[in-house]
Backbone as a chain_set.jsonl record, in Angstrom:
{"seq": "MAKLEREFSSGGVVIQNSIAGIRVLLIKDPRGKWTWPKGKLDKGEDSLDAAKREIKEETGLINIKALSKIGRTNYFYKRDGKLIYKTVYIYLFKSGGEEKLAIERREIEDGEWVSEEEALSRVSYRGAKSIIKRAIATFKRSEARLSGERV", "coords": {"N": [[-25.226, 13.297, 90.505], [-28.455, 13.35, 89.18], [-30.928, 10.816, 89.444], [-32.335, 9.164, 86.713], [-35.709, 9.011, 85.989], [-38.188, 6.616, 85.009], [-41.091, 6.414, 83.005], [-44.17, 5.059, 81.975], [-46.676, 5.078, 79.53], [-49.807, 4.627, 77.817], [-51.897, 4.588, 74.936], [-54.529, 5.256, 72.517], [-55.319, 5.546, 69.05], [-58.386, 6.13, 67.869], [-60.604, 5.129, 65.405], [-63.354, 5.515, 63.176], [-65.72, 4.349, 60.732], [-67.919, 6.367, 59.017], [-70.937, 7.884, 57.744], [-69.994, 10.227, 56.723], [-67.447, 9.509, 56.041], [-64.128, 8.424, 56.945], [-63.512, 8.914, 60.368], [-61.657, 10.392, 62.966], [-60.916, 10.089, 66.37], [-60.182, 12.691, 68.484], [-58.72, 14.166, 71.37], [-58.652, 17.018, 73.513], [-56.04, 17.886, 75.374], [-55.01, 18.64, 78.854], [-53.155, 20.688, 78.428], [-54.142, 22.069, 76.355], [-53.747, 21.034, 73.836], [-54.432, 19.116, 70.905], [-54.769, 15.639, 70.646], [-54.51, 12.038, 70.955], [-56.413, 9.825, 73.113], [-54.74, 8.978, 76.122], [-52.649, 7.702, 78.795], [-51.025, 7.073, 81.988], [-49.717, 3.814, 82.761], [-51.238, 1.564, 85.02], [-50.085, -0.089, 87.992], [-48.912, -3.293, 87.253], [-50.479, -3.479, 84.989], [-51.001, -4.212, 81.535], [-49.909, -2.713, 78.408], [-51.876, -2.61, 76.339], [-54.319, -3.037, 77.714], [-54.217, -0.776, 79.324], [-54.436, 1.257, 77.396], [-57.075, 0.823, 76.438], [-58.491, 1.306, 78.826], [-57.844, 4.007, 79.352], [-59.011, 5.271, 77.106], [-61.7, 4.705, 77.601], [-62.024, 6.0, 80.129], [-61.494, 8.713, 79.486], [-63.178, 9.339, 77.316], [-65.495, 7.839, 77.391], [-66.012, 5.772, 75.623], [-66.652, 2.362, 74.981], [-67.207, 0.392, 73.195], [-65.071, -0.599, 71.397], [-62.551, -1.927, 69.23], [-59.426, -3.423, 69.294], [-57.09, -3.083, 66.741], [-54.375, -3.097, 65.981], [-50.967, -2.694, 67.17], [-49.525, 0.384, 66.765], [-47.286, 1.88, 67.156], [-44.737, 3.576, 69.084], [-43.67, 6.138, 71.238], [-40.906, 7.967, 72.495], [-39.634, 10.133, 74.915], [-38.055, 12.861, 76.697], [-38.842, 14.664, 79.669], [-39.268, 17.262, 82.155], [-40.238, 17.117, 85.568], [-41.088, 18.511, 88.539], [-38.405, 19.262, 88.878], [-37.064, 16.936, 88.234], [-35.667, 14.723, 85.815], [-37.459, 12.967, 83.457], [-37.813, 9.989, 81.644], [-39.904, 9.079, 79.23], [-42.026, 6.576, 77.869], [-44.44, 5.971, 75.463], [-46.896, 3.815, 74.487], [-48.707, 3.072, 71.543], [-51.81, 2.284, 70.194], [-54.049, 1.114, 67.611], [-57.489, 1.498, 67.295], [-60.767, 0.413, 66.383], [-63.871, 1.948, 66.266], [-67.222, 1.076, 67.086], [-69.089, 2.932, 66.359], [-71.692, 3.677, 67.137], [-71.831, 4.736, 69.659], [-72.122, 7.529, 71.888], [-69.947, 10.233, 72.655], [-68.63, 10.707, 75.903], [-67.233, 12.956, 77.461], [-64.719, 13.233, 79.86], [-64.322, 15.762, 81.734], [-62.724, 16.434, 83.891], [-60.314, 15.324, 83.384], [-59.603, 15.87, 80.725], [-59.889, 18.561, 78.292], [-61.646, 18.571, 76.063], [-63.223, 16.663, 73.422], [-63.629, 15.115, 70.255], [-65.007, 13.748, 67.188], [-63.28, 13.878, 64.172], [-62.481, 14.685, 60.723], [-60.094, 12.954, 58.572], [-58.281, 14.833, 57.483], [-58.666, 17.044, 59.162], [-57.816, 15.957, 61.585], [-55.083, 15.604, 61.084], [-54.327, 18.253, 60.778], [-54.822, 19.362, 63.277], [-53.299, 18.038, 65.327], [-50.291, 18.512, 67.202], [-48.105, 17.739, 68.694], [-44.716, 16.568, 68.708], [-44.046, 14.215, 66.246], [-46.664, 13.336, 66.176], [-48.295, 13.686, 63.87], [-47.244, 11.775, 62.08], [-47.896, 9.429, 63.414], [-50.718, 9.53, 63.362], [-51.108, 9.455, 60.566], [-50.059, 6.88, 60.014], [-51.862, 5.337, 61.508], [-54.301, 5.831, 60.155], [-53.704, 4.818, 57.575], [-53.235, 2.11, 58.223], [-55.753, 1.436, 59.238], [-57.34, 1.777, 56.921], [-56.257, -0.253, 55.286], [-56.983, -2.496, 56.791], [-59.808, -2.314, 56.717], [-60.179, -2.608, 53.955], [-59.279, -5.231, 53.558], [-61.245, -6.593, 55.002], [-63.484, -6.056, 53.446], [-62.861, -7.332, 51.146], [-61.539, -5.992, 49.161], [-58.8, -5.128, 46.978], [-55.627, -4.653, 48.42]], "CA": [[-26.04, 13.238, 89.299], [-29.826, 12.938, 89.479], [-31.36, 9.557, 88.867], [-33.327, 9.277, 85.654], [-36.929, 8.253, 86.269], [-38.876, 6.059, 83.838], [-42.547, 6.475, 83.067], [-44.794, 4.365, 80.844], [-48.066, 5.417, 79.253], [-50.367, 3.942, 76.664], [-53.079, 5.243, 74.415], [-55.018, 4.717, 71.261], [-55.972, 6.306, 67.999], [-59.665, 5.468, 67.613], [-61.128, 5.54, 64.1], [-64.632, 4.912, 62.802], [-66.296, 4.63, 59.421], [-69.221, 7.008, 59.164], [-71.511, 8.342, 56.478], [-69.116, 11.31, 56.263], [-66.123, 8.97, 55.752], [-63.333, 8.045, 58.115], [-63.46, 9.925, 61.425], [-60.624, 10.122, 63.963], [-61.225, 10.66, 67.671], [-59.126, 13.483, 69.112], [-59.049, 14.81, 72.644], [-57.857, 18.212, 73.818], [-55.457, 17.576, 76.683], [-54.986, 19.78, 79.786], [-52.276, 21.745, 77.909], [-54.833, 22.709, 75.24], [-53.3, 20.463, 72.562], [-55.211, 17.995, 70.403], [-54.009, 14.394, 70.574], [-55.368, 10.876, 71.169], [-56.497, 9.47, 74.537], [-53.596, 8.213, 76.651], [-52.346, 7.944, 80.194], [-50.055, 6.184, 82.642], [-50.067, 2.432, 83.082], [-51.378, 1.228, 86.425], [-49.182, -1.164, 88.41], [-49.287, -4.618, 86.786], [-51.351, -3.393, 83.818], [-50.265, -4.222, 80.268], [-50.124, -1.477, 77.653], [-53.144, -2.646, 75.605], [-55.38, -2.81, 78.688], [-54.134, 0.629, 79.741], [-54.981, 2.08, 76.309], [-58.541, 0.684, 76.483], [-58.978, 1.972, 80.042], [-57.727, 5.458, 79.171], [-60.029, 5.694, 76.135], [-62.981, 4.668, 78.306], [-62.054, 7.039, 81.162], [-61.484, 10.068, 78.938], [-64.209, 9.597, 76.297], [-66.679, 7.021, 77.624], [-66.168, 4.713, 74.618], [-66.321, 0.987, 75.381], [-67.392, -0.478, 72.036], [-63.915, -0.417, 70.518], [-61.817, -3.16, 68.953], [-58.011, -3.193, 68.988], [-56.69, -3.621, 65.44], [-52.937, -3.366, 65.984], [-50.073, -1.732, 67.819], [-49.023, 1.183, 65.639], [-46.044, 2.574, 67.425], [-44.402, 4.026, 70.434], [-42.844, 7.333, 71.237], [-40.056, 8.129, 73.664], [-39.153, 11.502, 75.056], [-37.675, 13.328, 78.029], [-39.452, 15.889, 80.173], [-38.952, 17.534, 83.562], [-41.339, 17.259, 86.503], [-40.566, 18.806, 89.885], [-36.955, 19.31, 88.811], [-36.509, 15.62, 87.889], [-35.721, 14.346, 84.411], [-38.262, 11.758, 83.259], [-37.765, 9.39, 80.311], [-41.239, 8.513, 79.072], [-42.373, 5.757, 76.713], [-45.886, 5.897, 75.248], [-47.302, 2.795, 73.52], [-49.875, 3.577, 70.827], [-52.586, 1.257, 69.506], [-55.134, 1.519, 66.722], [-58.775, 0.912, 67.637], [-61.928, 0.721, 65.545], [-65.081, 2.194, 67.048], [-68.467, 0.587, 66.502], [-69.717, 4.084, 65.749], [-73.008, 4.061, 67.644], [-71.727, 5.337, 70.994], [-71.91, 8.973, 72.04], [-68.811, 10.57, 73.507], [-68.915, 11.221, 77.251], [-65.926, 13.524, 77.787], [-64.426, 13.398, 81.293], [-63.703, 17.088, 81.741], [-61.722, 16.571, 84.962], [-59.046, 14.824, 82.851], [-59.302, 16.513, 79.44], [-60.728, 19.728, 78.006], [-62.668, 18.328, 75.052], [-62.998, 15.534, 72.54], [-64.577, 15.066, 69.144], [-64.675, 13.024, 65.963], [-62.907, 14.801, 63.099], [-62.048, 14.056, 59.471], [-58.651, 12.656, 58.482], [-57.557, 16.077, 57.23], [-58.745, 17.853, 60.373], [-56.958, 15.316, 62.586], [-53.689, 15.907, 60.744], [-54.044, 19.675, 60.966], [-54.943, 19.747, 64.692], [-52.27, 17.503, 66.235], [-49.077, 19.328, 67.109], [-46.952, 17.156, 69.386], [-43.685, 16.014, 67.822], [-44.295, 12.843, 65.811], [-48.088, 12.984, 66.207], [-48.838, 13.581, 62.517], [-46.851, 10.499, 61.479], [-48.683, 8.383, 64.085], [-52.076, 9.617, 62.811], [-51.03, 8.957, 59.18], [-49.875, 5.426, 60.092], [-53.119, 4.765, 61.995], [-55.288, 5.91, 59.074], [-53.307, 3.869, 56.534], [-53.466, 0.764, 58.759], [-57.207, 1.283, 59.303], [-57.836, 1.592, 55.552], [-55.857, -1.598, 54.846], [-57.817, -3.441, 57.535], [-61.166, -2.237, 56.167], [-60.141, -3.154, 52.603], [-59.208, -6.695, 53.689], [-62.558, -7.075, 55.448], [-64.469, -5.943, 52.371], [-62.396, -8.099, 50.006], [-60.877, -5.14, 48.172], [-57.341, -5.286, 46.86], [-54.903, -3.728, 49.299]], "C": [[-27.426, 12.687, 89.662], [-30.167, 11.643, 88.766], [-32.461, 9.819, 87.842], [-34.534, 8.421, 86.028], [-37.546, 7.796, 84.965], [-40.376, 6.163, 84.063], [-43.098, 5.815, 81.804], [-46.261, 4.753, 80.743], [-48.518, 4.625, 78.036], [-51.62, 4.671, 76.223], [-53.486, 4.664, 73.085], [-55.616, 5.745, 70.341], [-57.227, 5.507, 67.659], [-60.235, 6.034, 66.319], [-62.457, 4.837, 63.873], [-64.948, 5.241, 61.356], [-67.645, 5.256, 59.672], [-69.735, 7.387, 57.781], [-70.613, 9.413, 55.858], [-67.713, 10.82, 55.907], [-65.414, 8.582, 57.047], [-63.274, 9.215, 59.083], [-62.463, 9.459, 62.478], [-61.028, 10.812, 65.264], [-60.007, 11.411, 68.196], [-59.641, 14.031, 70.43], [-58.153, 16.032, 72.797], [-57.349, 18.022, 75.24], [-55.415, 18.813, 77.593], [-54.066, 20.939, 79.362], [-52.903, 22.473, 76.721], [-54.433, 22.186, 73.878], [-54.159, 19.256, 72.201], [-54.307, 16.791, 70.207], [-54.99, 13.228, 70.682], [-55.394, 10.562, 72.663], [-55.29, 8.624, 74.97], [-53.402, 8.555, 78.113], [-51.406, 6.883, 80.746], [-50.609, 4.786, 82.865], [-50.211, 2.294, 84.585], [-50.437, 0.066, 86.74], [-49.742, -2.519, 87.963], [-50.148, -4.64, 85.532], [-50.514, -3.47, 82.541], [-50.706, -3.023, 79.422], [-51.435, -1.468, 76.87], [-54.321, -2.392, 76.549], [-55.397, -1.359, 79.157], [-54.725, 1.544, 78.672], [-56.506, 2.029, 76.312], [-59.122, 1.437, 77.672], [-58.95, 3.488, 79.876], [-58.768, 5.994, 78.197], [-61.389, 5.743, 76.819], [-63.087, 5.804, 79.329], [-62.204, 8.438, 80.578], [-62.659, 10.373, 78.018], [-65.498, 8.816, 76.498], [-66.861, 5.882, 76.643], [-65.77, 3.349, 75.178], [-66.447, 0.021, 74.211], [-66.286, -0.21, 71.014], [-63.186, -1.748, 70.375], [-60.377, -2.798, 68.603], [-57.68, -3.848, 67.65], [-55.205, -3.953, 65.4], [-52.2, -2.353, 66.849], [-49.467, -0.928, 66.678], [-47.757, 1.966, 65.946], [-45.804, 2.838, 68.886], [-43.546, 5.263, 70.279], [-42.06, 7.362, 72.54], [-39.613, 9.58, 73.723], [-38.802, 11.786, 76.515], [-38.526, 14.539, 78.394], [-39.069, 16.056, 81.639], [-40.233, 17.704, 84.361], [-40.735, 17.436, 87.884], [-39.038, 18.756, 89.925], [-36.285, 17.991, 88.469], [-36.666, 15.363, 86.397], [-36.428, 12.996, 84.291], [-38.079, 11.29, 81.815], [-39.06, 8.609, 80.146], [-41.359, 7.721, 77.773], [-43.893, 5.683, 76.645], [-46.146, 4.869, 74.141], [-48.607, 3.245, 72.876], [-50.506, 2.451, 70.009], [-53.63, 1.897, 68.603], [-56.388, 0.76, 67.125], [-59.813, 1.316, 66.601], [-63.122, 0.888, 66.472], [-66.285, 1.636, 66.306], [-69.301, 1.701, 65.902], [-71.042, 4.524, 66.34], [-72.972, 4.744, 69.011], [-71.553, 6.855, 70.924], [-70.689, 9.181, 72.928], [-69.31, 11.101, 74.843], [-67.579, 11.72, 77.798], [-65.8, 13.75, 79.296], [-63.627, 14.692, 81.453], [-62.767, 17.331, 82.919], [-60.353, 16.124, 84.471], [-58.623, 15.542, 81.576], [-60.258, 17.674, 79.21], [-61.885, 19.422, 77.072], [-62.319, 17.075, 74.265], [-64.026, 15.552, 71.443], [-64.056, 14.201, 68.012], [-64.396, 14.046, 64.877], [-62.496, 14.016, 61.861], [-60.547, 13.767, 59.522], [-57.845, 13.951, 58.376], [-57.521, 16.952, 58.48], [-57.843, 17.28, 61.465], [-55.497, 15.681, 62.333], [-53.357, 17.378, 60.957], [-54.076, 20.083, 62.444], [-53.807, 19.259, 65.576], [-50.971, 18.272, 66.071], [-47.888, 18.762, 67.88], [-45.994, 16.544, 68.371], [-44.001, 14.556, 67.518], [-45.76, 12.458, 65.719], [-48.679, 12.823, 64.805], [-48.485, 12.241, 61.885], [-47.601, 9.332, 62.125], [-50.102, 8.365, 63.521], [-52.094, 9.076, 61.378], [-50.924, 7.435, 59.166], [-51.173, 4.743, 60.534], [-54.167, 4.742, 60.88], [-54.967, 4.9, 57.977], [-53.558, 2.424, 56.987], [-54.96, 0.468, 58.812], [-57.769, 1.003, 57.904], [-57.474, 0.218, 55.007], [-56.732, -2.658, 55.511], [-59.238, -3.472, 56.979], [-61.224, -2.834, 54.763], [-60.082, -4.679, 52.631], [-60.565, -7.261, 54.091], [-63.592, -7.045, 54.331], [-64.054, -6.716, 51.111], [-61.758, -7.279, 48.91], [-59.397, -5.484, 48.104], [-56.675, -4.233, 47.716], [-53.718, -3.156, 48.567]], "O": [[-27.542, 11.682, 90.363], [-29.746, 11.407, 87.633], [-33.389, 10.592, 88.081], [-34.39, 7.24, 86.346], [-37.452, 8.478, 83.944], [-40.859, 6.015, 85.186], [-42.561, 5.99, 80.711], [-46.99, 4.756, 81.735], [-47.708, 4.033, 77.323], [-52.314, 5.292, 77.029], [-52.882, 3.716, 72.585], [-56.31, 6.672, 70.759], [-57.147, 4.36, 67.219], [-60.338, 7.249, 66.149], [-62.661, 3.708, 64.319], [-64.513, 6.261, 60.82], [-68.437, 4.734, 60.457], [-69.04, 7.223, 56.779], [-70.484, 9.502, 54.637], [-66.869, 11.623, 55.51], [-66.038, 8.434, 58.098], [-63.023, 10.354, 58.689], [-62.428, 8.282, 62.837], [-61.43, 11.975, 65.261], [-58.928, 10.835, 68.335], [-60.827, 14.32, 70.587], [-57.039, 16.072, 72.274], [-58.13, 18.0, 76.192], [-55.748, 19.914, 77.152], [-54.19, 22.047, 79.883], [-52.294, 23.375, 76.146], [-54.736, 22.813, 72.863], [-54.561, 18.479, 73.067], [-53.208, 16.911, 69.664], [-56.193, 13.426, 70.515], [-54.502, 10.981, 73.401], [-54.882, 7.691, 74.279], [-53.916, 9.558, 78.609], [-51.045, 5.926, 80.061], [-51.799, 4.598, 83.12], [-49.409, 2.838, 85.344], [-50.043, -0.677, 85.842], [-50.892, -2.852, 88.251], [-50.513, -5.716, 85.058], [-49.443, -2.868, 82.464], [-51.738, -2.405, 79.686], [-52.056, -0.412, 76.744], [-55.221, -1.618, 76.222], [-56.464, -0.781, 79.365], [-55.434, 2.498, 78.993], [-57.162, 3.065, 76.203], [-60.133, 2.127, 77.54], [-59.914, 4.173, 80.218], [-59.347, 7.055, 78.432], [-62.144, 6.699, 76.643], [-64.107, 6.49, 79.396], [-62.953, 9.257, 81.11], [-63.101, 11.52, 77.935], [-66.498, 9.102, 75.839], [-67.785, 5.085, 76.808], [-64.702, 3.193, 75.77], [-65.853, -1.058, 74.233], [-66.525, 0.323, 69.931], [-63.203, -2.583, 71.28], [-60.134, -1.97, 67.726], [-57.957, -5.03, 67.449], [-54.815, -4.98, 64.844], [-52.735, -1.304, 67.208], [-48.95, -1.506, 65.722], [-47.22, 2.645, 65.071], [-46.536, 2.401, 69.774], [-42.798, 5.409, 69.313], [-42.509, 6.84, 73.561], [-39.263, 10.178, 72.706], [-39.193, 11.058, 77.428], [-38.886, 15.34, 77.531], [-38.606, 15.114, 82.283], [-41.186, 18.34, 83.911], [-39.957, 16.598, 88.34], [-38.452, 18.265, 90.89], [-35.057, 17.925, 88.417], [-37.671, 15.737, 85.792], [-36.048, 12.018, 84.935], [-38.176, 12.084, 80.879], [-39.289, 7.61, 80.829], [-40.865, 8.135, 76.725], [-44.555, 5.373, 77.635], [-45.681, 5.025, 73.012], [-49.506, 3.737, 73.558], [-49.833, 1.763, 69.241], [-54.036, 3.043, 68.793], [-56.366, -0.461, 67.279], [-59.754, 2.4, 66.021], [-63.352, 0.064, 67.357], [-66.37, 1.704, 65.08], [-70.134, 1.452, 65.03], [-71.485, 5.641, 66.075], [-73.987, 5.272, 69.465], [-70.915, 7.382, 70.012], [-70.433, 8.396, 73.84], [-70.286, 11.849, 74.904], [-66.881, 10.997, 78.509], [-66.658, 14.373, 79.921], [-62.403, 14.699, 81.321], [-62.075, 18.349, 82.942], [-59.335, 16.491, 85.058], [-57.438, 15.796, 81.363], [-61.305, 17.764, 79.85], [-62.985, 19.945, 77.254], [-61.242, 16.502, 74.432], [-65.169, 15.955, 71.66], [-62.857, 13.952, 67.884], [-65.178, 14.976, 64.677], [-62.199, 12.824, 61.943], [-59.83, 14.265, 60.39], [-56.856, 14.141, 59.085], [-56.487, 17.528, 58.819], [-57.184, 18.028, 62.186], [-54.765, 16.025, 63.261], [-52.218, 17.712, 61.283], [-53.422, 21.054, 62.823], [-53.384, 19.975, 66.484], [-50.588, 18.639, 64.961], [-46.771, 19.258, 67.732], [-46.408, 16.065, 67.315], [-44.201, 13.756, 68.432], [-46.082, 11.372, 65.238], [-49.482, 11.918, 64.577], [-49.325, 11.629, 61.225], [-47.908, 8.349, 61.45], [-50.635, 7.293, 63.231], [-52.996, 8.321, 61.015], [-51.618, 6.771, 58.395], [-51.54, 3.696, 60.001], [-54.845, 3.733, 60.689], [-55.86, 4.201, 57.5], [-54.045, 1.608, 56.204], [-55.386, -0.634, 58.467], [-58.582, 0.095, 57.729], [-58.29, -0.415, 54.338], [-57.169, -3.608, 54.861], [-59.806, -4.548, 56.791], [-62.202, -3.494, 54.412], [-60.744, -5.346, 51.836], [-60.986, -8.295, 53.574], [-64.473, -7.903, 54.27], [-64.796, -6.755, 50.13], [-61.461, -7.804, 47.837], [-58.823, -6.048, 49.035], [-57.091, -3.075, 47.743], [-52.973, -2.354, 49.129]]}, "num_chains": 1, "name": "protein.A"}
């Protein structure tokens, strides 16, 4: 029986308030699917630091603030005939909004800020819509608390 390999990744849903309303950062991964920035943890790296690093590497954003951990996904996939059990930790970040995206095209195909509705319609990985919904709801609660609105 083949040994099951474990893999850990981390990433972040980055949201900003803009004149046009809430905008969600999506990247188009090498498989042509829209998702959030994420990647493997480096040896000794914690999941929050990995999420920040991946966002910076893939999109160039550094002026981001972690708001909360919003979830994790687990799934199996095969690589080189081996079964891999992968865990992806997902964080919510707020962007300062003034930075331009600098997409690293050697890692991803594209990236852009999109509306809430567009984000929900573009993501297609299993469970991605619920993660985006949770991130948006958490972001709105956080912004309401900061502005003194009732949550």
